[in-house]
Structure formats: C-alpha cells, structure tokens
Backbone as XML, in Angstrom:
<?xml version="1.0"?>
<chain id="A" units="angstrom">
  <residue number="1" name="MET">
    <atom name="N" x="124.766" y="79.847" z="20.240"/>
    <atom name="CA" x="125.655" y="79.020" z="21.057"/>
    <atom name="C" x="125.302" y="79.218" z="22.528"/>
  </residue>
  <residue number="2" name="ARG">
    <atom name="N" x="125.130" y="78.108" z="23.222"/>
    <atom name="CA" x="124.853" y="78.135" z="24.656"/>
    <atom name="C" x="126.035" y="77.566" z="25.409"/>
  </residue>
  <residue number="3" name="ARG">
    <atom name="N" x="126.170" y="77.982" z="26.651"/>
    <atom name="CA" x="127.160" y="77.418" z="27.571"/>
    <atom name="C" x="126.373" y="76.609" z="28.597"/>
  </residue>
  <residue number="4" name="ILE">
    <atom name="N" x="126.680" y="75.318" z="28.670"/>
    <atom name="CA" x="125.925" y="74.397" z="29.519"/>
    <atom name="C" x="126.880" y="73.786" z="30.532"/>
  </residue>
  <residue number="5" name="GLU">
    <atom name="N" x="126.561" y="73.938" z="31.811"/>
    <atom name="CA" x="127.430" y="73.427" z="32.878"/>
    <atom name="C" x="126.863" y="72.134" z="33.452"/>
  </residue>
  <residue number="6" name="LYS">
    <atom name="N" x="127.736" y="71.117" z="33.588"/>
    <atom name="CA" x="127.333" y="69.817" z="34.124"/>
    <atom name="C" x="128.402" y="69.268" z="35.059"/>
  </residue>
  <residue number="7" name="LYS">
    <atom name="N" x="127.973" y="68.462" z="36.013"/>
    <atom name="CA" x="128.888" y="67.740" z="36.897"/>
    <atom name="C" x="129.528" y="66.589" z="36.137"/>
  </residue>
  <residue number="8" name="ALA">
    <atom name="N" x="130.752" y="66.247" z="36.502"/>
    <atom name="CA" x="131.430" y="65.079" z="35.930"/>
    <atom name="C" x="132.143" y="64.341" z="37.064"/>
  </residue>
  <residue number="9" name="TRP">
    <atom name="N" x="131.891" y="63.053" z="37.190"/>
    <atom name="CA" x="132.534" y="62.258" z="38.229"/>
    <atom name="C" x="134.011" y="62.105" z="37.915"/>
  </residue>
  <residue number="10" name="PRO">
    <atom name="N" x="134.862" y="61.974" z="38.928"/>
    <atom name="CA" x="136.315" y="61.987" z="38.742"/>
    <atom name="C" x="136.868" y="61.027" z="37.695"/>
  </residue>
  <residue number="11" name="ASP">
    <atom name="N" x="136.416" y="59.778" z="37.664"/>
    <atom name="CA" x="136.987" y="58.823" z="36.708"/>
    <atom name="C" x="136.689" y="59.210" z="35.262"/>
  </residue>
  <residue number="12" name="LEU">
    <atom name="N" x="135.481" y="59.670" z="34.990"/>
    <atom name="CA" x="135.125" y="60.077" z="33.637"/>
    <atom name="C" x="135.724" y="61.445" z="33.297"/>
  </residue>
  <residue number="13" name="PHE">
    <atom name="N" x="135.770" y="62.344" z="34.271"/>
    <atom name="CA" x="136.393" y="63.650" z="34.059"/>
    <atom name="C" x="137.849" y="63.483" z="33.644"/>
  </residue>
  <residue number="14" name="GLU">
    <atom name="N" x="138.565" y="62.605" z="34.332"/>
    <atom name="CA" x="139.983" y="62.380" z="34.054"/>
    <atom name="C" x="140.191" y="61.889" z="32.612"/>
  </residue>
  <residue number="15" name="LYS">
    <atom name="N" x="139.305" y="61.033" z="32.133"/>
    <atom name="CA" x="139.434" y="60.514" z="30.771"/>
    <atom name="C" x="139.218" y="61.611" z="29.726"/>
  </residue>
  <residue number="16" name="VAL">
    <atom name="N" x="138.323" y="62.538" z="30.009"/>
    <atom name="CA" x="138.133" y="63.677" z="29.111"/>
    <atom name="C" x="139.339" y="64.604" z="29.222"/>
  </residue>
  <residue number="17" name="TRP">
    <atom name="N" x="139.809" y="64.844" z="30.445"/>
    <atom name="CA" x="140.956" y="65.719" z="30.711"/>
    <atom name="C" x="142.190" y="65.273" z="29.908"/>
  </residue>
  <residue number="18" name="THR">
    <atom name="N" x="142.431" y="63.949" z="29.876"/>
    <atom name="CA" x="143.614" y="63.416" z="29.186"/>
    <atom name="C" x="143.405" y="63.253" z="27.680"/>
  </residue>
  <residue number="19" name="GLY">
    <atom name="N" x="142.169" y="63.416" z="27.210"/>
    <atom name="CA" x="141.879" y="63.275" z="25.786"/>
    <atom name="C" x="141.493" y="61.879" z="25.366"/>
  </residue>
  <residue number="20" name="LYS">
    <atom name="N" x="141.486" y="60.940" z="26.311"/>
    <atom name="CA" x="141.116" y="59.562" z="25.988"/>
    <atom name="C" x="139.629" y="59.456" z="25.634"/>
  </residue>
  <residue number="21" name="LYS">
    <atom name="N" x="138.806" y="60.223" z="26.322"/>
    <atom name="CA" x="137.359" y="60.202" z="26.106"/>
    <atom name="C" x="136.959" y="61.492" z="25.404"/>
  </residue>
  <residue number="22" name="THR">
    <atom name="N" x="136.408" y="61.368" z="24.196"/>
    <atom name="CA" x="136.070" y="62.547" z="23.393"/>
    <atom name="C" x="134.561" y="62.708" z="23.182"/>
  </residue>
  <residue number="23" name="PHE">
    <atom name="N" x="133.796" y="62.118" z="24.063"/>
    <atom name="CA" x="132.339" y="62.217" z="24.001"/>
    <atom name="C" x="131.793" y="62.191" z="25.415"/>
  </residue>
  <residue number="24" name="ASP">
    <atom name="N" x="130.519" y="62.466" z="25.552"/>
    <atom name="CA" x="129.888" y="62.350" z="26.863"/>
    <atom name="C" x="128.478" y="61.818" z="26.677"/>
  </residue>
  <residue number="25" name="ALA">
    <atom name="N" x="128.051" y="60.915" z="27.537"/>
    <atom name="CA" x="126.690" y="60.388" z="27.526"/>
    <atom name="C" x="125.953" y="60.995" z="28.708"/>
  </residue>
  <residue number="26" name="ARG">
    <atom name="N" x="124.827" y="61.603" z="28.440"/>
    <atom name="CA" x="124.057" y="62.296" z="29.469"/>
    <atom name="C" x="122.588" y="61.951" z="29.354"/>
  </residue>
  <residue number="27" name="LEU">
    <atom name="N" x="121.893" y="62.045" z="30.471"/>
    <atom name="CA" x="120.451" y="61.956" z="30.453"/>
    <atom name="C" x="119.943" y="63.111" z="29.594"/>
  </residue>
  <residue number="28" name="ASN">
    <atom name="N" x="119.016" y="62.850" z="28.716"/>
    <atom name="CA" x="118.539" y="63.855" z="27.772"/>
    <atom name="C" x="117.488" y="64.765" z="28.413"/>
  </residue>
  <residue number="29" name="ASP">
    <atom name="N" x="117.845" y="65.366" z="29.553"/>
    <atom name="CA" x="116.925" y="66.248" z="30.268"/>
    <atom name="C" x="117.271" y="67.730" z="30.092"/>
  </residue>
  <residue number="30" name="PHE">
    <atom name="N" x="118.128" y="68.015" z="29.092"/>
    <atom name="CA" x="118.457" y="69.401" z="28.748"/>
    <atom name="C" x="118.748" y="69.451" z="27.248"/>
  </residue>
  <residue number="31" name="LYS">
    <atom name="N" x="118.637" y="70.628" z="26.673"/>
    <atom name="CA" x="118.884" y="70.794" z="25.240"/>
    <atom name="C" x="120.356" y="71.089" z="25.005"/>
  </residue>
  <residue number="32" name="CYS">
    <atom name="N" x="120.926" y="70.417" z="24.020"/>
    <atom name="CA" x="122.326" y="70.580" z="23.664"/>
    <atom name="C" x="122.434" y="70.386" z="22.162"/>
  </residue>
  <residue number="33" name="LYS">
    <atom name="N" x="123.161" y="71.284" z="21.477"/>
    <atom name="CA" x="123.291" y="71.147" z="20.036"/>
    <atom name="C" x="124.701" y="71.505" z="19.586"/>
  </residue>
  <residue number="34" name="GLU">
    <atom name="N" x="125.002" y="71.178" z="18.339"/>
    <atom name="CA" x="126.302" y="71.472" z="17.759"/>
    <atom name="C" x="126.638" y="72.949" z="17.932"/>
  </residue>
  <residue number="35" name="GLY">
    <atom name="N" x="127.864" y="73.214" z="18.365"/>
    <atom name="CA" x="128.327" y="74.585" z="18.563"/>
    <atom name="C" x="128.220" y="75.071" z="20.003"/>
  </residue>
  <residue number="36" name="ASP">
    <atom name="N" x="127.389" y="74.402" z="20.817"/>
    <atom name="CA" x="127.295" y="74.763" z="22.230"/>
    <atom name="C" x="128.611" y="74.438" z="22.933"/>
  </residue>
  <residue number="37" name="ILE">
    <atom name="N" x="128.826" y="75.036" z="24.089"/>
    <atom name="CA" x="129.991" y="74.743" z="24.915"/>
    <atom name="C" x="129.513" y="73.979" z="26.147"/>
  </residue>
  <residue number="38" name="LEU">
    <atom name="N" x="130.058" y="72.782" z="26.342"/>
    <atom name="CA" x="129.737" y="71.981" z="27.524"/>
    <atom name="C" x="130.851" y="72.208" z="28.543"/>
  </residue>
  <residue number="39" name="ILE">
    <atom name="N" x="130.465" y="72.728" z="29.694"/>
    <atom name="CA" x="131.408" y="72.992" z="30.775"/>
    <atom name="C" x="131.277" y="71.857" z="31.778"/>
  </residue>
  <residue number="40" name="LEU">
    <atom name="N" x="132.345" y="71.078" z="31.920"/>
    <atom name="CA" x="132.358" y="69.954" z="32.858"/>
    <atom name="C" x="133.096" y="70.368" z="34.111"/>
  </residue>
  <residue number="41" name="ARG">
    <atom name="N" x="132.415" y="70.271" z="35.244"/>
    <atom name="CA" x="133.023" y="70.569" z="36.541"/>
    <atom name="C" x="133.159" y="69.252" z="37.297"/>
  </residue>
  <residue number="42" name="GLU">
    <atom name="N" x="134.390" y="68.907" z="37.679"/>
    <atom name="CA" x="134.631" y="67.642" z="38.379"/>
    <atom name="C" x="133.935" y="67.658" z="39.739"/>
  </residue>
  <residue number="43" name="TRP">
    <atom name="N" x="133.158" y="66.614" z="39.979"/>
    <atom name="CA" x="132.351" y="66.472" z="41.193"/>
    <atom name="C" x="132.753" y="65.191" z="41.905"/>
  </residue>
  <residue number="44" name="ASP">
    <atom name="N" x="133.064" y="65.299" z="43.173"/>
    <atom name="CA" x="133.411" y="64.119" z="43.963"/>
    <atom name="C" x="132.166" y="63.633" z="44.697"/>
  </residue>
  <residue number="45" name="PRO">
    <atom name="N" x="131.609" y="62.476" z="44.302"/>
    <atom name="CA" x="130.385" y="61.993" z="44.935"/>
    <atom name="C" x="130.578" y="61.581" z="46.396"/>
  </residue>
  <residue number="46" name="LYS">
    <atom name="N" x="131.821" y="61.309" z="46.789"/>
    <atom name="CA" x="132.086" y="60.934" z="48.182"/>
    <atom name="C" x="131.988" y="62.137" z="49.108"/>
  </residue>
  <residue number="47" name="THR">
    <atom name="N" x="132.583" y="63.250" z="48.699"/>
    <atom name="CA" x="132.563" y="64.462" z="49.525"/>
    <atom name="C" x="131.371" y="65.357" z="49.201"/>
  </residue>
  <residue number="48" name="LYS">
    <atom name="N" x="130.729" y="65.075" z="48.055"/>
    <atom name="CA" x="129.612" y="65.885" z="47.558"/>
    <atom name="C" x="130.028" y="67.340" z="47.355"/>
  </residue>
  <residue number="49" name="LYS">
    <atom name="N" x="131.254" y="67.488" z="46.804"/>
    <atom name="CA" x="131.784" y="68.824" z="46.524"/>
    <atom name="C" x="132.501" y="68.813" z="45.178"/>
  </residue>
  <residue number="50" name="TYR">
    <atom name="N" x="132.584" y="69.998" z="44.576"/>
    <atom name="CA" x="133.378" y="70.155" z="43.364"/>
    <atom name="C" x="134.850" y="70.153" z="43.741"/>
  </residue>
  <residue number="51" name="THR">
    <atom name="N" x="135.682" y="69.594" z="42.856"/>
    <atom name="CA" x="137.126" y="69.517" z="43.127"/>
    <atom name="C" x="137.860" y="70.785" z="42.719"/>
  </residue>
  <residue number="52" name="GLY">
    <atom name="N" x="137.258" y="71.575" z="41.858"/>
    <atom name="CA" x="137.899" y="72.785" z="41.353"/>
    <atom name="C" x="138.380" y="72.644" z="39.918"/>
  </residue>
  <residue number="53" name="ARG">
    <atom name="N" x="138.458" y="71.399" z="39.414"/>
    <atom name="CA" x="138.876" y="71.213" z="38.022"/>
    <atom name="C" x="137.682" y="71.425" z="37.093"/>
  </residue>
  <residue number="54" name="VAL">
    <atom name="N" x="137.931" y="72.172" z="36.016"/>
    <atom name="CA" x="136.872" y="72.515" z="35.062"/>
    <atom name="C" x="137.419" y="72.365" z="33.643"/>
  </residue>
  <residue number="55" name="LEU">
    <atom name="N" x="136.593" y="71.823" z="32.756"/>
    <atom name="CA" x="136.917" y="71.693" z="31.327"/>
    <atom name="C" x="135.812" y="72.340" z="30.514"/>
  </residue>
  <residue number="56" name="GLU">
    <atom name="N" x="136.173" y="72.945" z="29.396"/>
    <atom name="CA" x="135.186" y="73.447" z="28.445"/>
    <atom name="C" x="135.422" y="72.745" z="27.120"/>
  </residue>
  <residue number="57" name="LYS">
    <atom name="N" x="134.359" y="72.166" z="26.564"/>
    <atom name="CA" x="134.444" y="71.444" z="25.301"/>
    <atom name="C" x="133.357" y="71.941" z="24.348"/>
  </residue>
  <residue number="58" name="LYS">
    <atom name="N" x="133.749" y="72.183" z="23.106"/>
    <atom name="CA" x="132.784" y="72.571" z="22.082"/>
    <atom name="C" x="132.088" y="71.322" z="21.570"/>
  </residue>
  <residue number="59" name="VAL">
    <atom name="N" x="130.775" y="71.368" z="21.483"/>
    <atom name="CA" x="129.979" y="70.223" z="21.046"/>
    <atom name="C" x="130.050" y="70.107" z="19.519"/>
  </residue>
  <residue number="60" name="ALA">
    <atom name="N" x="130.491" y="68.943" z="19.033"/>
    <atom name="CA" x="130.597" y="68.686" z="17.598"/>
    <atom name="C" x="129.318" y="68.047" z="17.049"/>
  </residue>
  <residue number="61" name="PHE">
    <atom name="N" x="128.683" y="67.185" z="17.843"/>
    <atom name="CA" x="127.437" y="66.538" z="17.422"/>
    <atom name="C" x="126.716" y="65.991" z="18.646"/>
  </residue>
  <residue number="62" name="VAL">
    <atom name="N" x="125.425" y="65.735" z="18.492"/>
    <atom name="CA" x="124.613" y="65.147" z="19.569"/>
    <atom name="C" x="123.753" y="64.048" z="18.954"/>
  </residue>
  <residue number="63" name="ILE">
    <atom name="N" x="123.774" y="62.880" z="19.570"/>
    <atom name="CA" x="122.915" y="61.766" z="19.174"/>
    <atom name="C" x="122.031" y="61.442" z="20.371"/>
  </residue>
  <residue number="64" name="THR">
    <atom name="N" x="120.737" y="61.330" z="20.146"/>
    <atom name="CA" x="119.849" y="60.950" z="21.248"/>
    <atom name="C" x="119.330" y="59.534" z="21.019"/>
  </residue>
  <residue number="65" name="THR">
    <atom name="N" x="119.092" y="58.823" z="22.095"/>
    <atom name="CA" x="118.602" y="57.454" z="22.022"/>
    <atom name="C" x="117.874" y="57.113" z="23.316"/>
  </residue>
  <residue number="66" name="LYS">
    <atom name="N" x="117.112" y="56.083" z="23.309"/>
    <atom name="CA" x="116.410" y="55.632" z="24.506"/>
    <atom name="C" x="116.833" y="54.226" z="24.916"/>
  </residue>
  <residue number="67" name="GLU">
    <atom name="N" x="118.083" y="53.879" z="24.617"/>
    <atom name="CA" x="118.588" y="52.572" z="25.037"/>
    <atom name="C" x="118.723" y="52.534" z="26.561"/>
  </residue>
  <residue number="68" name="LEU">
    <atom name="N" x="118.614" y="51.354" z="27.110"/>
    <atom name="CA" x="118.693" y="51.204" z="28.560"/>
    <atom name="C" x="120.116" y="51.379" z="29.077"/>
  </residue>
  <residue number="69" name="SER">
    <atom name="N" x="120.242" y="51.791" z="30.310"/>
    <atom name="CA" x="121.551" y="51.966" z="30.935"/>
    <atom name="C" x="121.440" y="51.672" z="32.423"/>
  </residue>
  <residue number="70" name="LYS">
    <atom name="N" x="122.569" y="51.394" z="33.019"/>
    <atom name="CA" x="122.594" y="51.119" z="34.460"/>
    <atom name="C" x="122.695" y="52.392" z="35.297"/>
  </residue>
  <residue number="71" name="PHE">
    <atom name="N" x="122.884" y="53.547" z="34.661"/>
    <atom name="CA" x="123.137" y="54.779" z="35.403"/>
    <atom name="C" x="121.880" y="55.524" z="35.853"/>
  </residue>
  <residue number="72" name="TRP">
    <atom name="N" x="120.746" y="55.305" z="35.168"/>
    <atom name="CA" x="119.527" y="56.034" z="35.500"/>
    <atom name="C" x="118.375" y="55.065" z="35.708"/>
  </residue>
  <residue number="73" name="SER">
    <atom name="N" x="117.368" y="55.514" z="36.412"/>
    <atom name="CA" x="116.206" y="54.653" z="36.648"/>
    <atom name="C" x="115.429" y="54.466" z="35.346"/>
  </residue>
  <residue number="74" name="LYS">
    <atom name="N" x="114.647" y="53.392" z="35.287"/>
    <atom name="CA" x="113.836" y="53.117" z="34.103"/>
    <atom name="C" x="112.871" y="54.268" z="33.841"/>
  </residue>
  <residue number="75" name="ALA">
    <atom name="N" x="112.332" y="54.852" z="34.891"/>
    <atom name="CA" x="111.403" y="55.978" z="34.740"/>
    <atom name="C" x="112.098" y="57.183" z="34.089"/>
  </residue>
  <residue number="76" name="GLU">
    <atom name="N" x="113.336" y="57.475" z="34.512"/>
    <atom name="CA" x="114.075" y="58.588" z="33.913"/>
    <atom name="C" x="114.385" y="58.314" z="32.443"/>
  </residue>
  <residue number="77" name="ILE">
    <atom name="N" x="114.791" y="57.074" z="32.148"/>
    <atom name="CA" x="115.099" y="56.704" z="30.768"/>
    <atom name="C" x="113.855" y="56.829" z="29.897"/>
  </residue>
  <residue number="78" name="GLU">
    <atom name="N" x="112.737" y="56.338" z="30.388"/>
    <atom name="CA" x="111.491" y="56.417" z="29.637"/>
    <atom name="C" x="111.084" y="57.866" z="29.390"/>
  </residue>
  <residue number="79" name="LYS">
    <atom name="N" x="111.303" y="58.720" z="30.376"/>
    <atom name="CA" x="110.902" y="60.123" z="30.254"/>
    <atom name="C" x="111.828" y="60.913" z="29.334"/>
  </residue>
  <residue number="80" name="TYR">
    <atom name="N" x="113.155" y="60.734" z="29.472"/>
    <atom name="CA" x="114.120" y="61.591" z="28.782"/>
    <atom name="C" x="114.910" y="60.929" z="27.661"/>
  </residue>
  <residue number="81" name="GLY">
    <atom name="N" x="115.187" y="59.628" z="27.759"/>
    <atom name="CA" x="116.120" y="59.010" z="26.825"/>
    <atom name="C" x="117.532" y="59.457" z="27.153"/>
  </residue>
  <residue number="82" name="PHE">
    <atom name="N" x="118.466" y="59.319" z="26.207"/>
    <atom name="CA" x="119.861" y="59.691" z="26.429"/>
    <atom name="C" x="120.335" y="60.632" z="25.337"/>
  </residue>
  <residue number="83" name="GLN">
    <atom name="N" x="121.484" y="61.239" z="25.564"/>
    <atom name="CA" x="122.197" y="61.935" z="24.506"/>
    <atom name="C" x="123.670" y="61.624" z="24.650"/>
  </residue>
  <residue number="84" name="VAL">
    <atom name="N" x="124.343" y="61.473" z="23.529"/>
    <atom name="CA" x="125.778" y="61.248" z="23.489"/>
    <atom name="C" x="126.386" y="62.499" z="22.864"/>
  </residue>
  <residue number="85" name="ILE">
    <atom name="N" x="127.345" y="63.095" z="23.549"/>
    <atom name="CA" x="127.892" y="64.379" z="23.132"/>
    <atom name="C" x="129.353" y="64.173" z="22.720"/>
  </residue>
  <residue number="86" name="GLY">
    <atom name="N" x="129.682" y="64.486" z="21.479"/>
    <atom name="CA" x="131.051" y="64.387" z="20.984"/>
    <atom name="C" x="131.746" y="65.736" z="21.069"/>
  </residue>
  <residue number="87" name="PHE">
    <atom name="N" x="133.036" y="65.745" z="21.361"/>
    <atom name="CA" x="133.795" y="66.973" z="21.521"/>
    <atom name="C" x="134.738" y="67.202" z="20.346"/>
  </residue>
  <residue number="88" name="LYS">
    <atom name="N" x="134.923" y="68.453" z="19.960"/>
    <atom name="CA" x="135.962" y="68.807" z="18.983"/>
    <atom name="C" x="137.274" y="68.888" z="19.714"/>
  </residue>
  <residue number="89" name="GLN">
    <atom name="N" x="138.343" y="68.400" z="19.087"/>
    <atom name="CA" x="139.667" y="68.438" z="19.715"/>
    <atom name="C" x="140.370" y="69.727" z="19.439"/>
  </residue>
</chain>
C-alpha cells in the first residue's frame, strides 16, 4: 500500500468532500493501484496555495485510458493517457 499525495482544485475537492464524487480522473503520470491511499490536498489555483483542507481516500479500483480531454495537452495525453480512481466509502 502506498500513500499518494495530489492537488485537488476547490470545485472538485468539494464534491469529493461531500461524497457526491466518488472517483478521480488523473493524468496517468504516476502509479496507483487498489489498496493505495490517495491524499487530496485542496489547491486554490488563484492564490497558488493550499487551503489546508485534506482528504484521504482508499483506492478501490483504477482504470486507465487514452481518451482525449480538455484538461491536458495532446502531448501529455499521448505520453501518459488517463486514470480514473474510484474511492471506497
């Protein structure tokens, strides 16, 4: 089991915080597997600082894909693909 720390933007962090969002989509530039702990630290892109809110979620499954997205450049997508991370409640 690994502990993996990642930034989370406020709108998406809030949805995970409230339980509405039970997965996470990330650029597949790091290894993540079932049983790992994903630590989400809320990051404010306007101030470029962490807000202090932190969540820890146990990874239930990981799906990787190379579908296109508006969040990353085509070069990044081609190099890494994506991963979708589901959380245990």
